[in-house]
C-alpha positions in Angstrom: -70.2 16.9 32.9 -71.0 14.1 30.3 -68.9 13.9 27.2 -70.6 12.5 24.2 -68.9 9.2 23.2 -68.5 10.7 19.6 -66.0 13.3 20.9 -63.6 10.7 22.6 -61.4 10.4 19.5 -60.8 13.9 18.7 -60.3 14.9 22.5 -57.8 12.1 23.0 -56.0 13.1 19.7 -55.9 16.8 20.9 -54.6 15.7 24.4 -51.9 13.5 22.9 -50.7 15.8 20.3 -50.2 18.5 22.9 -48.1 16.1 25.0 -46.2 15.2 22.2 -45.3 19.0 21.4 -44.8 19.7 24.9 -41.9 19.4 27.3 -41.5 15.6 26.5 -42.4 14.5 30.0 -42.6 10.8 30.2 -45.9 9.1 30.4 -46.6 5.3 31.2 -48.5 3.4 28.9 -51.1 0.6 30.3 -52.4 -2.4 28.9 -56.2 -2.9 28.0 -57.2 0.5 30.2 -61.0 0.9 29.3 -62.6 4.3 30.0 -65.3 4.0 32.7 -68.6 3.1 31.2 -67.1 2.4 27.8 -67.5 -0.8 25.9 -64.7 -2.9 26.5 -65.3 -4.7 22.9 -64.2 -1.6 21.4 -60.6 -1.5 23.0 -58.1 -1.6 20.3 -56.6 -4.9 19.2 -53.5 -5.5 17.2 -53.6 -7.0 13.7 -49.9 -6.3 13.3 -47.3 -6.2 16.2 -43.4 -5.1 16.2 -41.3 -8.2 16.1 -37.7 -8.6 17.1 -35.2 -7.7 14.6 -31.8 -7.6 13.9 -29.9 -4.3 12.6 -27.2 -5.6 9.7 -24.2 -3.3 9.3 -25.7 0.2 9.1 -28.9 -0.5 7.5 -32.1 0.7 9.5 -34.9 -1.3 10.6 -38.7 -1.1 9.8 -41.1 -1.6 12.8 -45.0 -1.7 11.9 -48.1 -1.6 14.2 -51.7 -2.0 12.8 -54.7 -1.9 15.2 -58.6 -2.2 15.1 -60.1 -0.1 16.3 -57.7 2.6 16.6 -57.8 6.6 16.6 -53.9 7.1 17.4 -51.0 4.7 17.4 -47.7 5.9 18.8 -44.4 4.0 19.4 -42.5 4.2 22.5 -38.9 3.0 22.7 -37.0 2.3 25.9 -39.5 4.2 27.8 -39.5 7.1 25.9 -42.1 8.4 23.2 -41.1 8.7 19.7 -41.6 11.9 18.1 -44.6 12.6 16.0 -42.7 13.4 12.9 -41.0 10.1 13.0 -44.2 8.2 12.4 -45.6 7.2 8.9 -49.3 6.9 9.4 -52.0 5.2 7.4 -55.8 5.5 8.3 -58.4 3.2 7.0 -61.8 1.9 7.7 -62.4 -1.9 8.2 -65.0 -2.7 5.5 -66.7 -5.5 7.5 -67.3 -3.5 10.9 -67.0 0.0 9.8 -64.4 0.6 12.8 -61.6 2.9 12.1 -58.3 1.2 11.7 -54.9 2.5 11.7 -51.1 1.3 10.5 -48.0 3.1 11.8 -44.4 2.5 10.9 -41.1 3.8 12.3 -37.3 3.5 11.1 -34.8 2.7 14.0 -31.1 3.2 13.2 -27.9 1.7 14.3 -27.0 5.2 16.0 -30.2 4.8 18.3 -29.3 1.6 19.4 -25.7 2.2 20.2 -26.5 5.2 22.3 -28.1 2.5 25.0 -25.4 -0.2 24.4 -24.3 -1.8 27.4 -26.6 -0.2 29.7 -30.1 -2.3 28.5 -31.4 -3.9 25.7 -33.3 -1.5 23.2 -36.9 -2.3 22.7 -39.9 -0.6 21.2 -43.5 -1.0 21.5 -46.7 0.6 20.2 -49.7 2.1 22.1 -53.2 2.2 20.6 -56.0 4.5 21.3 -59.6 4.3 20.8 -62.9 5.6 22.4 -63.1 2.8 25.1 -59.4 3.3 26.2 -55.9 2.2 25.2 -54.0 -1.1 24.6 -50.2 -1.5 24.3 -48.4 -4.3 21.9 -45.8 -6.7 22.9 -42.2 -5.3 23.0 -39.9 -5.8 20.0 -36.2 -5.8 20.7 -33.8 -4.4 18.2 -30.3 -6.0 18.5 -27.1 -5.0 16.3 -26.0 -8.4 14.4 -22.4 -9.1 14.2 -20.2 -12.0 13.8 -16.8 -11.8 15.4 -13.8 -12.8 13.5 -12.0 -15.4 15.6 -13.2 -18.7 16.7 -13.3 -19.3 20.4 -11.9 -23.1 19.5 -10.9 -24.1 16.2 -10.4 -27.9 15.3 -7.1 -29.5 15.6 -5.1 -31.8 13.3 -5.5 -35.5 14.5 -3.8 -38.8 13.5 -6.2 -42.0 14.4 -6.0 -45.5 13.5 -8.4 -47.2 11.3 -12.0 -47.7 13.1 -10.9 -45.4 16.1 -13.5 -42.5 16.7 -12.5 -38.9 15.9 -14.1 -35.7 17.5 -13.2 -32.4 16.2 -14.2 -29.8 18.5 -15.3 -26.2 17.2 -16.6 -23.2 19.1 -17.7 -20.5 16.7 -17.0 -16.6 17.0 -19.3 -14.8 19.4 -22.3 -13.2 17.4 -25.8 -11.9 17.6 -27.8 -13.6 16.3 -25.7 -16.9 17.4 -24.1 -18.4 14.5 -25.0 -21.8 12.8 -22.1 -24.1 12.2 -21.5 -26.5 9.3 -18.5 -28.5 8.5 -16.8 -29.1 5.4 -14.6 -32.1 4.3 -12.3 -31.3 1.5 -14.5 -28.2 0.8 -17.6 -30.5 0.6 -20.5 -30.1 3.0 -20.6 -32.9 5.7 -24.4 -33.9 5.9 -25.0 -36.5 8.8 -28.3 -37.4 7.2 -26.5 -39.0 4.1 -23.7 -40.5 6.5 -24.7 -42.4 9.5 -21.1 -42.7 10.6 -20.9 -38.9 11.3 -23.1 -36.6 13.6 -22.6 -33.0 14.8 -23.2 -32.5 18.5 -25.1 -29.6 20.2 -21.8 -28.1 20.9 -21.0 -28.1 17.1 -18.2 -30.6 17.4 -17.8 -33.1 14.5 -17.7 -37.0 15.3 -16.9 -39.7 13.4 -18.2 -43.0 15.0 -15.5 -45.2 13.2 -12.5 -43.8 11.1 -12.3 -45.1 7.7 -9.5 -44.4 5.0 -12.1 -42.3 3.3 -12.3 -39.8 6.3 -8.5 -38.7 5.7 -9.2 -35.0 4.6 -8.8 -31.5 5.6 -11.8 -30.4 7.8 -13.1 -26.7 8.1 -15.8 -25.4 10.7 -17.7 -22.9 9.2 -20.0 -20.4 11.1 -22.5 -18.2 9.5 -25.4 -15.9 10.7 -27.0 -13.0 8.8 -24.2 -10.7 8.9 -21.2 -12.8 7.6 -19.6 -16.3 7.1 -16.4 -17.2 9.1 -14.0 -20.4 8.1 -11.8 -21.7 10.9 -8.3 -22.8 10.1 -8.6 -26.4 8.2 -7.4 -29.3 10.4 -5.7 -32.3 8.7 -7.2 -35.7 9.8 -5.0 -38.8 8.8 -6.7 -42.3 9.3 -3.6 -44.7 9.3 -3.4 -48.3 9.2 -0.5 -50.4 11.0 0.7 -53.2 9.4 0.1 -56.7 10.2 1.8 -60.0 9.3 0.3 -62.4 6.8 0.3 -66.3 7.9 3.6 -68.1 7.6 4.5 -70.0 4.6 4.9 -73.6 4.6 8.4 -74.8 5.8 10.8 -75.3 3.0 12.9 -78.5 2.3 15.6 -79.3 4.6 18.6 -77.7 2.8 22.4 -79.0 2.7 23.1 -77.0 5.8 20.5 -78.9 7.8 18.2 -75.9 8.1 14.9 -75.1 6.5 12.9 -71.7 6.5 9.4 -70.2 6.2 8.3 -66.5 5.4 5.8 -64.1 6.0 4.6 -60.6 4.7 3.7 -57.4 6.1 0.6 -57.3 4.0 -2.6 -58.3 5.9 -3.1 -55.4 6.1 -0.1 -53.3 4.8 0.8 -50.0 6.5 -0.9 -47.0 4.9 -0.9 -43.3 5.6 1.9 -43.6 8.0 1.0 -46.5 9.9 3.7 -48.7 11.7 5.6 -51.4 10.0 5.1 -55.0 11.2 7.6 -55.7 14.3 9.6 -58.8 14.0 11.3 -61.1 11.3 9.9 -61.6 8.3 12.1 -64.8 7.8 12.3 -67.7 10.0 14.9 -70.7 10.1 15.4 -73.7 12.0 17.6 -76.8 12.2 16.1 -79.8 10.5 17.0 -83.4 10.8 15.6 -86.0 8.3 16.7 -88.9 6.2 18.0 -86.2 3.4 20.1 -84.4 5.7 22.9 -86.6 7.1 26.3 -85.3 6.5 29.7 -86.2 7.8 33.1 -84.6 7.5 34.7 -87.9 6.8 35.3 -87.4 3.0 37.5 -85.0 1.4 34.7 -83.6 -0.6 33.0 -82.4 2.7 36.2 -80.7 4.3 36.9 -78.8 0.7 33.2 -77.5 1.1 33.7 -76.3 4.6 37.0 -74.9 3.7 35.7 -72.8 0.8 32.7 -71.5 3.0 35.1 -70.4 5.6 37.3 -68.5 2.9 34.2 -66.8 1.4 33.0 -65.8 4.6 36.7 -64.1 5.6 36.6 -62.4 2.2 33.3 -61.0 2.8 34.0 -59.6 6.5 37.4 -58.0 5.0 35.6 -56.3 2.2 33.0 -54.9 4.4 35.5 -53.5 6.7 37.3 -51.7 3.8 34.0 -50.1 2.6 33.2 -49.0 6.2 36.6 -47.4 6.2 36.4 -45.6 3.0 32.9 -44.3 4.1 34.1 -42.9 7.2 37.0 -41.1 5.6 34.6 -39.4 3.1 32.2 -38.5 5.6 34.9 -36.8 7.9 34.2 -32.8 8.0 30.7 -32.9 6.4 27.9 -31.5 8.5 25.9 -34.7 8.2 28.2 -36.3 11.0 27.1 -34.0 13.7 23.3 -34.5 13.4 21.7 -36.8 15.8 21.1 -39.8 14.1 18.2 -40.8 16.0 16.5 -37.8 15.2 17.2 -38.0 11.2 16.2 -41.6 11.0 12.8 -41.0 12.6 11.6 -39.0 9.3 8.9 -36.4 10.0 8.1 -37.4 13.6 8.2 -34.9 16.5 11.5 -34.5 18.3 11.5 -35.9 21.8 13.1 -33.3 24.0 14.1 -34.8 27.5 15.6 -32.5 30.1 18.9 -33.1 31.5 19.5 -34.3 35.0 18.6 -31.9 37.6 21.6 -32.3 39.7 24.0 -31.2 36.9 26.0 -28.5 38.5 27.1 -26.7 35.2 25.3 -23.8 34.1 25.3 -25.4 30.4 24.4 -28.8 29.7 27.6 -29.1 27.1 30.9 -27.1 27.5 32.8 -26.0 24.5 36.5 -27.2 23.9 38.8 -25.1 25.9 41.1 -24.7 22.9 38.9 -22.6 21.4 40.4 -19.0 20.9 38.5 -16.0 21.9 37.9 -12.5 19.9 36.8 -9.5 21.9 34.8 -7.1 19.9 34.7 -3.1 21.4 32.5 -0.1 20.3 30.6 -1.0 17.7 28.3 -3.5 19.2 26.4 -0.9 21.0 26.0 -2.6 24.3 23.9 0.3 25.7 20.6 -0.8 26.9 20.2 -4.2 24.9 22.8 -5.9 27.3 21.7 -7.3 30.6 22.1 -5.2 33.8 25.0 -5.8 35.9 22.9 -8.0 38.4 23.2 -10.7 35.8 26.5 -11.7 35.7 28.0 -14.9 34.7 28.8 -16.7 37.5 30.6 -19.7 36.7 30.4 -19.8 32.9 33.8 -19.7 31.1 32.4 -19.1 27.5 31.9 -15.3 27.6 32.7 -12.2 29.9 29.6 -10.5 31.2 27.5 -8.5 28.8 28.4 -5.4 30.0 31.4 -3.0 30.6 31.3 -1.8 27.0 32.4 -5.1 25.4 30.9 -8.2 24.1 32.9 -11.3 23.8 32.5 -13.7 20.7 34.4 -17.3 20.5 35.5 -18.8 17.4 37.7 -21.9 16.8 40.9 -21.8 14.9 41.3 -23.9 11.8 43.9 -25.9 13.4 42.0 -27.0 16.5 38.6 -28.0 15.1 36.7 -29.1 18.1 35.4 -32.4 16.8 34.7 -33.5 20.2 32.7 -30.3 21.1 30.6 -30.5 17.8 29.8 -34.3 18.7 28.8 -33.5 22.1 26.8 -30.4 20.9 24.8 -32.5 18.4 23.9 -35.3 20.9 22.3 -33.0 23.5 18.5 -33.3 23.7 18.3 -29.7 24.7 20.2 -26.7 26.0 19.5 -24.9 29.5 19.5 -21.2 29.6 22.0 -19.6 31.9 20.1 -18.8 35.2 19.8 -15.1 35.2 17.2 -14.9 37.8 14.3 -13.5 36.1 11.4 -14.8 34.2 11.6 -12.3 31.4 15.0 -13.2 29.8 16.4 -16.3 28.1 20.1 -17.0 27.4 22.0 -19.4 25.2 25.0 -20.1 23.6 25.1 -21.2 19.9 27.2 -22.0 16.9 26.1 -22.8 13.3 24.0 -25.3 14.1 21.5 -22.8 15.1 18.6 -23.0 17.7 16.0 -21.3 19.6 15.4 -18.9 22.6 11.9 -18.6 24.2 10.8 -16.6 27.1 7.9 -18.9 28.4 4.3 -18.1 28.5 4.9 -14.6 26.5 4.5 -15.9 22.7 8.4 -14.4 22.7 10.8 -16.8 20.8 14.0 -16.2 18.7 14.6 -18.7 16.0 18.2 -18.9 14.8 18.4 -21.1 11.8 21.1 -23.5 10.7 24.3 -21.6 9.4 22.6 -18.1 10.5 26.0 -18.0 12.6 29.3 -18.1 10.8 30.8 -21.7 11.0 33.7 -21.7 13.6 32.1 -19.1 15.6 30.2 -19.3 19.2 27.6 -16.6 20.2 26.1 -16.2 23.5 22.7 -14.5 22.5 20.1 -13.2 24.7 16.3 -12.4 24.7 14.8 -9.9 26.8 11.0 -8.7 27.4 11.0 -5.1 28.7 8.2 -3.4 30.6 6.8 -0.3 28.5 7.0 1.9 31.6 10.8 1.1 31.5 11.8 2.0 28.1 10.8 5.4 26.5 9.1 4.9 23.1 8.1 8.1 21.8 4.7 8.0 19.9 3.4 10.8 17.6 -0.1 11.5 16.4 -2.4 8.6 16.4 0.3 5.9 17.1 0.1 3.1 19.5 2.1 0.3 20.8 0.7 -2.9 19.5 3.4 -5.4 20.7 5.7 -5.9 23.4 9.1 -4.3 23.4 11.8 -6.9 22.8 15.3 -6.8 22.8 17.5 -9.7 21.2 21.4 -9.3 21.0 24.2 -8.7 21.6 23.8 -6.1 18.7 26.5 -5.9 15.8 27.4 -9.7 15.7 27.6 -11.0 12.3 24.8 -13.0 10.9 24.9 -14.7 7.5 21.0 -15.6 7.5 18.1 -13.8 9.0 17.0 -14.9 12.2 13.1 -14.7 13.0 11.9 -13.0 16.2 8.1 -13.9 17.0 5.8 -12.0 19.3 2.3 -11.3 19.9 0.4 -8.1 18.9 -3.2 -6.6 19.8 -4.0 -4.9 16.6 -7.1 -5.9 14.1 -4.9 -6.0 11.0 -6.5 -4.2 8.4 -4.8 -2.2 5.4 -7.5 0.4 5.2 -7.5 1.1 9.1 -3.8 0.8 10.3 -0.2 1.9 8.9 1.9 -0.6 10.7 5.6 0.1 11.4 8.5 -1.9 12.9 10.6 0.4 15.2 14.2 -0.5 16.3 16.3 1.6 18.9 19.9 2.7 17.4 22.9 2.5 19.3 22.3 6.4 20.4 19.0 5.4 21.9 16.7 7.0 19.4 14.0 4.8 17.8 13.9 4.6 14.0 11.1 3.0 11.6 13.3 0.1 9.7 10.3 -1.3 8.2 6.8 -0.1 6.9 4.6 -3.3 6.6 3.0 -3.6 3.2 5.8 -1.5 1.8 8.7 -3.9 2.0 11.5 -3.9 -0.3 12.6 -7.3 -1.5 16.4 -6.8 -0.5 15.5 -5.0 2.8 17.3 -6.0 6.0 14.0 -6.6 7.6 10.7 -8.3 6.9 7.8 -9.1 8.8 5.1 -11.7 8.4 1.6 -10.4 10.1 -0.7 -12.8 11.1 -4.0 -12.2 13.2 -2.6 -12.0 16.6 1.4 -12.6 16.1 4.1 -11.4 13.9 7.2 -12.7 12.5 10.2 -10.6 12.0 13.3 -11.7 9.7 16.3 -9.4 10.5 19.8 -9.9 10.1 20.8 -7.2 12.8 19.8 -7.9 16.4 18.6 -5.1 18.5 15.5 -3.7 20.3 12.3 -3.8 18.3 8.4 -2.9 18.7 5.5 -3.0 16.5 3.7 0.4 16.4 0.5 1.2 14.5 -1.0 4.3 13.5 -4.6 4.6 12.8 -5.8 5.7 9.6 -9.5 5.7 10.4 -11.8 5.5 13.4 -12.3 1.9 12.4 -8.7 1.0 13.6 -9.2 -1.1 16.9 -7.0 -2.7 19.4 -8.0 -6.2 20.9 -8.3 -5.9 24.8 -8.6 -8.8 27.0 -11.0 -8.3 30.0 -10.3 -10.5 33.2 -12.3 -10.3 36.4 -10.7 -11.3 39.5 -11.7 -11.7 43.1 -10.1 -13.1 46.4 -9.7 -16.5 46.9 -10.5 -16.1 50.5 -12.7 -13.3 51.9 -12.2 -12.9 55.7 -14.0 -9.5 56.0 -17.1 -8.0 55.0 -15.7 -6.2 52.0 -15.2 -8.0 48.6 -13.2 -6.4 45.8 -14.2 -7.4 42.4 -11.0 -6.2 39.9 -11.5 -5.5 36.4 -8.4 -5.8 34.1 -8.5 -4.1 30.7 -5.3 -5.2 29.0 -3.5 -5.7 25.5 -4.6 -9.2 24.1 -1.1 -10.7 24.1 0.6 -13.6 26.0 3.0 -11.4 27.9 0.4 -8.9 29.3 -1.7 -11.9 30.4 1.4 -13.3 32.2 1.9 -10.3 34.1 -1.4 -9.8 35.5 -1.9 -13.8 36.2 1.6 -13.5 38.3 0.4 -10.1 40.0 -2.9 -11.8 40.9 -1.2 -14.8 42.2 0.6 -12.5 44.7 -2.3 -10.6 45.8 -4.3 -14.1 46.5 -6.7 -13.5 43.6 -8.7 -16.1 41.4 -10.6 -15.6 38.2 -14.3 -15.6 38.5 -15.1 -15.4 34.7 -14.3 -16.6 31.5 -12.1 -13.9 29.9 -13.8 -11.8 26.8 -12.3 -9.7 24.0 -13.3 -6.2 23.3 -12.5 -4.2 20.6 -11.2 -0.6 21.4 -11.5 1.8 18.7 -9.5 5.0 17.8 -12.7 7.3 18.4 -11.1 9.2 21.6 -14.1 7.8 23.7 -13.4 6.5 27.1 -13.8 3.0 28.5 -16.6 2.8 31.1 -17.1 0.0 33.5 -20.2 -0.3 35.8 -21.6 -2.9 38.1 -25.6 -3.8 38.3 -28.1 -6.0 39.8 -26.3 -6.3 43.0 -29.0 -7.9 45.5 -29.5 -5.2 48.0 -30.9 -7.7 50.7 -27.1 -9.6 50.7 -24.8 -7.1 49.4 -24.1 -3.3 49.3 -22.1 -1.6 46.5 -19.8 0.9 47.6 -19.5 2.7 44.2 -20.8 6.2 44.7 -21.3 6.9 40.8 -22.9 5.1 38.3 -20.2 4.0 36.4 -16.1 4.2 36.4 -14.0 5.4 33.6 -10.4 4.4 32.0 -9.3 7.6 29.9 -9.0 6.8 26.1 -5.2 7.8 26.3 -4.5 5.4 29.1 -5.4 2.4 27.1 -4.6 3.9 23.6 -0.8 4.5 24.0 -0.2 1.2 25.5 2.4 2.2 27.8 0.5 1.4 31.1 0.4 -2.0 32.3 -2.2 -3.8 34.8 -5.1 -1.0 33.8 -8.0 -1.9 35.8 -11.1 -0.7 37.9 -12.1 -2.2 41.5 -15.5 -2.6 42.4 -15.9 -2.9 46.2 -19.1 -4.9 47.7 -20.1 -5.2 51.3 -21.8 -8.2 52.5 -24.7 -7.5 54.8 -23.8 -10.5 57.1 -20.6 -12.5 57.4 -22.6 -15.6 56.3 -23.5 -14.3 53.0 -21.5 -16.4 50.3 -23.7 -16.4 47.2 -22.9 -13.4 44.7 -25.0 -12.6 41.6 -24.6 -9.4 39.4 -23.5 -7.9 36.2 -20.4 -6.3 35.3 -20.6 -4.3 32.0 -17.5 -2.9 30.1 -18.1 -0.9 27.1 -16.4 2.1 25.0 -18.8 5.0 24.8 -20.4 4.5 21.2 -18.2 1.3 20.6 -17.9 -2.3 21.5 -18.7 -3.7 24.7 -18.9 -6.9 27.1 -21.3 -8.0 29.7 -20.5 -10.4 32.5 -23.1 -12.3 34.5 -21.2 -13.2 37.9 -23.0 -15.9 39.8 -21.2 -18.1 42.1 -20.2 -18.9 45.9 -17.2 -16.8 47.0 -16.1 -19.6 49.3 -16.5 -22.8 47.1 -16.4 -21.7 43.5 -13.3 -22.3 41.6 -14.5 -23.4 38.3 -12.5 -20.7 36.4 -9.2 -21.2 38.3 -7.9 -23.6 35.5 -8.6 -21.2 32.6 -5.2 -19.3 33.2 -3.2 -22.0 33.9 0.2 -21.0 32.4 1.2 -23.7 29.9 5.0 -24.6 29.3 6.2 -23.6 25.9 8.6 -26.4 25.2 9.8 -26.8 28.6 13.2 -24.8 28.5 14.2 -21.4 27.4 16.9 -22.2 25.1 17.3 -25.3 22.5 20.3 -26.0 20.6 21.1 -28.0 17.4 18.8 -30.3 16.0 16.5 -30.7 19.0 15.3 -26.7 18.4 13.7 -27.7 14.9 10.5 -29.9 13.9 12.1 -30.9 10.8 15.0 -33.4 10.9 18.3 -31.8 9.5 19.1 -34.0 6.6 15.4 -34.0 5.5 15.2 -30.3 5.6 18.5 -30.1 3.3 17.0 -32.7 0.7 13.7 -30.4 0.8 16.0 -27.5 -0.1 18.1 -29.4 -2.5 15.0 -30.5 -4.3 13.0 -27.2 -4.3 15.3 -24.3 -4.6 16.2 -24.8 -8.3 13.4 -23.5 -10.7 11.2 -26.3 -12.3 8.9 -25.8 -15.4 6.3 -27.8 -14.0 5.8 -25.8 -11.0 7.1 -28.3 -8.4 9.4 -25.7 -6.7 9.8 -23.5 -3.8 7.1 -21.0 -5.2 4.4 -24.0 -5.1 5.4 -24.6 -1.6 5.0 -21.2 -0.6 1.4 -21.1 -2.0 0.4 -24.3 -0.3 1.5 -22.9 2.9 -0.3 -19.5 2.0 3.0 -17.4 2.1 2.8 -16.6 -1.6 2.6 -12.9 -0.8 6.3 -12.9 0.3 7.5 -14.6 -2.9 9.9 -11.4 -3.7 11.5 -11.9 -0.4 11.9 -15.3 -0.7 13.6 -14.8 -4.1 15.9 -12.4 -2.9 17.6 -14.8 -0.8 20.3 -17.4 -1.7 17.8 -20.3 -0.6 14.2 -19.5 -0.8 13.3 -22.8 0.4 15.1 -22.2 3.7 13.5 -19.1 4.2 10.0 -20.8 3.8 11.0 -23.6 6.1 12.4 -21.5 8.7 9.1 -19.4 8.7 7.2 -22.7 9.1 9.5 -23.6 12.3 8.8 -20.1 13.7 5.1 -20.4 13.4 4.5 -24.0 14.3 7.0 -24.8 17.0 6.5 -26.9 19.4 3.1 -27.9 18.2 3.5 -28.1 14.4 1.8 -31.0 12.3 4.9 -32.3 10.4 2.4 -34.6 8.4 0.7 -31.6 7.0 4.2 -30.1 6.0 5.1 -33.5 4.5 1.8 -33.9 2.5 2.4 -30.2 1.2 5.7 -31.0 -0.1 5.0 -34.5 -1.4 2.1 -33.0 -3.2 4.5 -30.9 -5.4 5.4 -33.9 -7.8 8.8 -34.5 -6.3 9.4 -38.4 -5.5 8.4 -39.1 -1.9 11.2 -41.4 -1.4 13.8 -38.9 -2.6 12.6 -36.4 0.0 11.4 -38.0 3.3 13.6 -41.0 3.6 17.0 -41.1 5.1 19.1 -44.2 4.2 21.4 -46.0 6.9 24.6 -44.8 5.2 23.4 -41.2 5.6 22.7 -41.3 9.2 
């Protein structure tokens, strides 16, 4: 039976409406599908099609379709029809052709897009009907816009000579849409169109072709998209000029002593911005022979002249010896005579740390004087779990008894036997070697009032012992230990989670006169609205106590904490076992997880395993996994990614997709694997991972291309695109090469600090007293962005010392001393009085 053409629109509308109100079975739209016998020129064509759009924060986005001629238009998103009630429809008639036109709008919310995040991209298109058939529009992709906080690579400070090239690297934070990058020079925008000497590469690096003195500045990389604007840490660039000699002057006339001279100056150019002084002498003398210079010793006048000159020379020598003797007596007993003069005279220059000879049979590079007396403390030192286990016994050290058996032994010198020889030997050591206890998660050292530093390499964990933190005359053996979470029972209540490694420093109970600084990583995203952060310490009885609530510190408290994006620095005058714990205040609280993909270096069977690790974003967790994979014969196959895991009680899901079935077969029987929320949130389980097992169809198959998705349900997610040759490709192997942190686990005396001792003392003396012009320690704290801790610094005998100690803890071993020197010099203090050390002082 034939249907009149005029009935087609009504019939199509009735059928479509009935379908939409029905069971919701899916229907596939077709492109330009004409009705048989209908005029193809009357197929719908789109006047407005939906376009790609980004969702910013929680604001819904609007999609619009308009077609002519059209009797019905409906949206289809990710293969499913949008409900009729969600459409806003406007019908009209085209004035020129008289054909029916139709415009339809829908809103898409963030929640709709998040439901499919990690599985596929969210898209929508509209399908239009007319009496001649149907037409579908282009797909519009809806993406959630974001910009992460942390730069993947920040610019680093540089010191370059005049006319040398400068390259400052910057990799902006990950974001959708990708961030645009611009550079600031002292907060002014760098515009390459106005300065042909600079340009910005496609990789966002700033390049200065030839450095000029005017290029000395602080440079900041700025990343921005439609969501946010992020600033990197500023990098100080110093363009220096090495000094060069001016031409020699003319020779002088020949003198009575039959010599003449000439001179030159270090002024062509003069050294600037820390450039090297000219090398060589500025005065040149030579013997001369001329008619005017003929002298004999035959006359009595000449004899008297020579005798007088010799007498004056002898007197000057005697006077110099007396001055030296008086000076040395005055300097006896002062601290400055134990400082390494090679360090002090170098000003603000990096300390050269040189290892001792490998064949040294002693446990320590220096030994104390055997005349020192020993005092044994028992009971109150709480040797319980903080001391090393019996397997770590001192085998040939004579300073201390082993840390065990219920006692700790501390050494101090008697007043009558001041070990000057020991102190002098101690001060001249370039570094201090840790006692070999047989584990990579411990560091030991013996320290006195000069202070020092303990480090557990590649973990981000260190202990700074400032000068005078240990009472003068005492010698302590101090240890630093990293514990595995499963070996220490740390009770967590409610929404609490472990954010840092569990670290012990001891022995507990020793007397300290200044706070030491314990540095360790954490994996929390710091936010006062999302987290309540507490520092926990284990008591002598084994129970854990909250010793500090971050944000509510009292200035006179025994503990204080400087919290940064990925690390915390704990001031403490009591050694013990510590951990940073966070309690979520809202579902926005998030922990940073580092995602790592490993696979075998060599595959001898048809099976091939891809291991996906989900671990805390801390150096110690990374070190454990890297060491484990080395034992398993694994290699990294993708660049690591960061995932923000929220306190939403939702599990973490992992899946593998797009495995070429002609070459590989996945043995995964379900669509995804899951790691329970609590396994990740409590932080007590190490090496959390899932394994995807693939099987090669043929032993000759070596190319693998697939995708691995990792996402938290209704949360953040990451996607890895794997495409490599399993037998040859090692391009990611060097990404996790463990770098040495200073080379040795323990440093003692001046070599443990970037700031030379005498210069440190001058800064403290100059900035501790209050200054009406503001040129004191408060301004220094502000310049170093530490002004939120003024009350804590003010509660200490030397606020400046606390600031410098924190700077040492944050910036060793790669701190830029030039930046610190510039900050101190900018306070209005005389440069020469702060940063120079005279020969007499050295």
